[in-house]
PLY file of the C-alpha trace (Angstrom):
ply
format ascii 1.0
element vertex 244
property float x
property float y
property float z
element edge 243
property int vertex1
property int vertex2
end_header
-27.48 -6.22 1.18
-27.09 -5.56 -2.25
-23.71 -3.98 -2.18
-22.33 -7.16 -0.46
-23.72 -9.11 -3.44
-21.98 -7.17 -5.92
-18.91 -7.48 -4.15
-18.87 -10.71 -3.77
-19.28 -10.90 -7.16
-16.50 -8.93 -8.20
-14.30 -10.50 -5.63
-15.05 -13.70 -7.13
-14.18 -12.72 -10.50
-10.85 -10.90 -9.27
-9.88 -13.97 -7.63
-10.30 -15.90 -10.87
-8.14 -13.32 -12.65
-5.40 -13.02 -10.01
-5.07 -17.12 -10.08
-4.43 -16.86 -13.57
-1.90 -14.39 -14.03
1.45 -15.86 -11.94
2.84 -12.12 -11.19
-0.52 -10.76 -9.73
-0.63 -13.99 -7.75
2.96 -13.29 -6.38
1.86 -9.85 -5.47
-0.61 -10.94 -3.41
0.99 -13.43 -1.55
4.49 -11.80 -1.02
3.77 -9.62 1.81
2.90 -12.50 4.14
6.02 -14.30 2.97
8.19 -11.57 3.92
6.55 -11.38 7.38
7.66 -14.99 7.64
10.79 -13.75 6.47
11.55 -11.27 8.63
10.50 -13.24 11.61
13.24 -15.47 11.33
15.94 -13.82 9.04
15.98 -10.49 10.91
16.88 -11.50 14.43
19.14 -14.04 12.43
21.21 -11.17 10.60
21.33 -9.33 13.60
22.96 -11.87 15.46
25.43 -12.54 12.68
26.24 -8.69 12.51
26.45 -8.18 16.38
29.98 -8.44 16.80
30.32 -5.35 14.25
27.30 -3.50 13.91
24.04 -3.22 16.12
20.84 -3.56 13.47
18.17 -3.87 16.59
17.88 -0.13 16.70
16.95 -0.23 13.03
14.43 -2.82 12.93
11.35 -0.46 13.02
12.80 1.23 9.47
12.77 -2.54 8.71
9.40 -3.18 9.63
7.96 0.12 8.20
9.42 -1.01 4.78
8.85 -4.41 4.52
5.40 -4.89 6.67
4.01 -1.44 6.74
4.43 0.12 3.08
5.31 -2.17 0.75
2.35 -4.43 1.01
-0.35 -1.70 0.46
1.59 -0.60 -2.57
1.55 -4.54 -3.73
-2.13 -4.65 -3.44
-2.85 -1.31 -5.48
-0.48 -2.55 -8.06
-2.87 -5.97 -8.49
-5.92 -3.24 -8.29
-4.22 -1.08 -10.72
-3.39 -3.96 -13.46
-6.59 -5.19 -13.11
-7.87 -1.87 -14.26
-5.47 -1.88 -16.89
-7.03 -5.49 -17.98
-10.32 -3.98 -17.96
-9.57 -0.69 -20.36
-8.26 -2.92 -22.98
-10.75 -5.61 -22.94
-13.54 -3.33 -22.57
-14.99 -4.44 -19.45
-15.38 -0.62 -17.89
-17.29 0.01 -20.99
-19.61 -2.79 -20.59
-20.26 -2.22 -16.95
-20.87 1.42 -17.55
-24.13 0.58 -19.38
-24.86 -2.67 -17.60
-27.38 -2.60 -14.84
-24.62 -2.93 -12.36
-24.20 0.26 -10.59
-20.92 1.65 -12.05
-20.33 3.90 -8.80
-20.44 0.61 -6.62
-18.08 -0.73 -8.92
-15.47 2.11 -8.92
-15.98 2.35 -4.72
-15.16 -1.72 -4.72
-12.24 -1.26 -6.61
-10.80 1.76 -4.76
-11.68 0.53 -1.46
-10.47 -2.95 -1.75
-6.56 -1.77 -1.48
-7.59 -0.36 1.42
-9.31 -3.07 3.20
-6.43 -5.82 2.57
-3.99 -2.96 3.30
-5.39 -2.73 6.64
-6.00 -6.76 7.48
-2.44 -7.68 5.87
-0.66 -4.95 8.29
-2.69 -5.98 11.20
-1.36 -9.37 10.71
2.50 -9.19 9.21
3.90 -6.64 11.86
2.32 -8.94 14.67
3.48 -12.38 12.92
6.91 -10.89 12.51
7.51 -9.91 15.70
10.60 -7.54 15.37
8.67 -4.33 16.79
6.44 -3.54 19.45
3.58 -1.41 18.76
-0.08 -0.87 20.24
-3.22 -2.26 18.60
-5.07 1.27 18.17
-1.33 2.96 17.11
-0.93 0.01 14.35
-4.35 0.44 13.33
-4.34 3.83 12.92
-0.86 3.96 10.64
-2.19 1.03 8.83
-5.39 2.97 7.85
-3.27 5.63 6.21
-0.47 3.46 5.01
-3.25 1.27 3.32
-4.28 4.74 0.93
-0.96 3.84 -0.65
-2.85 1.18 -2.50
-5.68 2.85 -3.55
-3.34 6.00 -4.65
-1.06 3.30 -6.52
-3.86 1.68 -8.39
-5.31 5.09 -9.36
-1.82 5.71 -10.53
-1.62 3.15 -12.81
-4.84 2.97 -13.77
-4.90 6.42 -15.04
-1.08 7.05 -15.92
-0.73 4.02 -17.72
-1.65 3.30 -21.60
-1.60 -0.65 -21.03
-0.13 -3.24 -18.87
3.40 -2.74 -20.24
3.33 0.87 -19.17
1.84 0.04 -15.77
4.64 -2.58 -15.01
7.17 0.32 -15.94
5.39 2.69 -14.01
5.14 0.62 -10.88
8.57 -0.68 -10.90
9.44 3.50 -11.08
6.82 3.79 -7.78
8.95 1.25 -6.11
11.42 4.06 -4.92
8.61 5.94 -3.14
8.68 3.74 0.43
12.57 3.78 -0.32
12.67 7.66 -0.21
10.84 7.21 3.05
13.14 5.09 4.39
16.10 7.16 3.80
14.29 9.96 5.74
14.84 7.49 8.95
18.85 8.78 8.85
18.28 12.44 8.20
17.71 14.48 11.63
14.90 17.09 12.03
14.38 19.87 10.80
16.20 18.51 7.61
13.69 15.40 7.39
10.67 17.40 6.69
11.87 17.74 3.38
10.70 14.08 2.63
7.11 15.24 3.30
6.69 15.53 -0.44
7.09 11.52 -0.64
3.42 10.48 0.74
4.99 7.60 2.45
6.93 9.35 4.93
4.09 10.04 6.93
2.91 6.85 7.87
6.33 5.56 8.29
7.03 8.14 10.63
4.09 7.92 12.52
5.14 4.04 12.88
8.68 4.95 13.85
7.32 7.39 16.76
4.65 4.52 17.71
7.61 1.72 18.10
10.35 4.22 19.51
8.35 6.23 22.14
8.85 9.30 20.36
6.99 12.81 20.02
3.78 13.80 17.51
2.40 10.59 16.60
-0.71 12.33 15.81
1.02 15.22 13.96
2.47 13.11 11.49
-0.92 10.32 11.40
-3.33 13.71 10.74
-0.76 15.57 8.18
-0.33 12.44 6.47
-4.47 11.62 6.24
-4.74 15.09 4.74
-2.07 14.56 2.38
-3.43 11.03 1.28
-6.94 12.18 0.85
-5.63 15.05 -1.27
-3.94 12.71 -3.61
-6.61 10.47 -4.11
-8.50 13.47 -4.66
-6.50 14.72 -7.57
-5.83 11.08 -8.95
-9.61 10.26 -9.30
-10.11 13.45 -10.95
-7.98 12.61 -13.55
-9.20 9.07 -13.39
-12.50 10.34 -14.46
-11.02 12.62 -17.09
-8.69 10.37 -18.88
-10.29 6.93 -18.39
-14.38 7.57 -17.89
-14.47 10.33 -20.38
0 1
1 2
2 3
3 4
4 5
5 6
6 7
7 8
8 9
9 10
10 11
11 12
12 13
13 14
14 15
15 16
16 17
17 18
18 19
19 20
20 21
21 22
22 23
23 24
24 25
25 26
26 27
27 28
28 29
29 30
30 31
31 32
32 33
33 34
34 35
35 36
36 37
37 38
38 39
39 40
40 41
41 42
42 43
43 44
44 45
45 46
46 47
47 48
48 49
49 50
50 51
51 52
52 53
53 54
54 55
55 56
56 57
57 58
58 59
59 60
60 61
61 62
62 63
63 64
64 65
65 66
66 67
67 68
68 69
69 70
70 71
71 72
72 73
73 74
74 75
75 76
76 77
77 78
78 79
79 80
80 81
81 82
82 83
83 84
84 85
85 86
86 87
87 88
88 89
89 90
90 91
91 92
92 93
93 94
94 95
95 96
96 97
97 98
98 99
99 100
100 101
101 102
102 103
103 104
104 105
105 106
106 107
107 108
108 109
109 110
110 111
111 112
112 113
113 114
114 115
115 116
116 117
117 118
118 119
119 120
120 121
121 122
122 123
123 124
124 125
125 126
126 127
127 128
128 129
129 130
130 131
131 132
132 133
133 134
134 135
135 136
136 137
137 138
138 139
139 140
140 141
141 142
142 143
143 144
144 145
145 146
146 147
147 148
148 149
149 150
150 151
151 152
152 153
153 154
154 155
155 156
156 157
157 158
158 159
159 160
160 161
161 162
162 163
163 164
164 165
165 166
166 167
167 168
168 169
169 170
170 171
171 172
172 173
173 174
174 175
175 176
176 177
177 178
178 179
179 180
180 181
181 182
182 183
183 184
184 185
185 186
186 187
187 188
188 189
189 190
190 191
191 192
192 193
193 194
194 195
195 196
196 197
197 198
198 199
199 200
200 201
201 202
202 203
203 204
204 205
205 206
206 207
207 208
208 209
209 210
210 211
211 212
212 213
213 214
214 215
215 216
216 217
217 218
218 219
219 220
220 221
221 222
222 223
223 224
224 225
225 226
226 227
227 228
228 229
229 230
230 231
231 232
232 233
233 234
234 235
235 236
236 237
237 238
238 239
239 240
240 241
241 242
242 243
């Protein structure tokens, strides 16, 4: 009960901060906007291109990029920017001596991108309606993909010195899901080279689930382990650089 109360307090404060910043508000809202745009614009574009190019076979690629990978990264960026704000204004220092459990605050901070990431994938993919995937498979992919949000938050919070640097790093990190998209056009076994990019693993599992290929669980499990390793490494850096 106490944990829920603390999360409610932190959540209300975050909502107030996001509403005050138009860029953060846009990052929160745009995944839903993209899902609605995808629902109408992607079939319309496919119809327009049909005389010369069949876009429909690439729907899994489009959905993975816009609806599975991008939303968790957007929410992770929001949390990362909030972390940078809290570092700059001394909030973290104050929390460490406050009666509020600091570990509880950190658990909240780095679990929120996962919770929001899974929730938005649950909503965005069916709402867009351009691919068919079972709910269990979508949930499994969403859980791995949503970890990208916590990775992004930790990356910005531990690597950027201020919010300006954070925006630059967030833009640079935007090429990560693009790299996974490139893998769609590469045949095996060369496609394995894209395994160094964390977004490749949930994207590949999503493609398999929507196209009926082989190896869904293999890519999902390897992706989960890879993401856990990245989270562990970034948490250690965050602890060393930010909390020292």
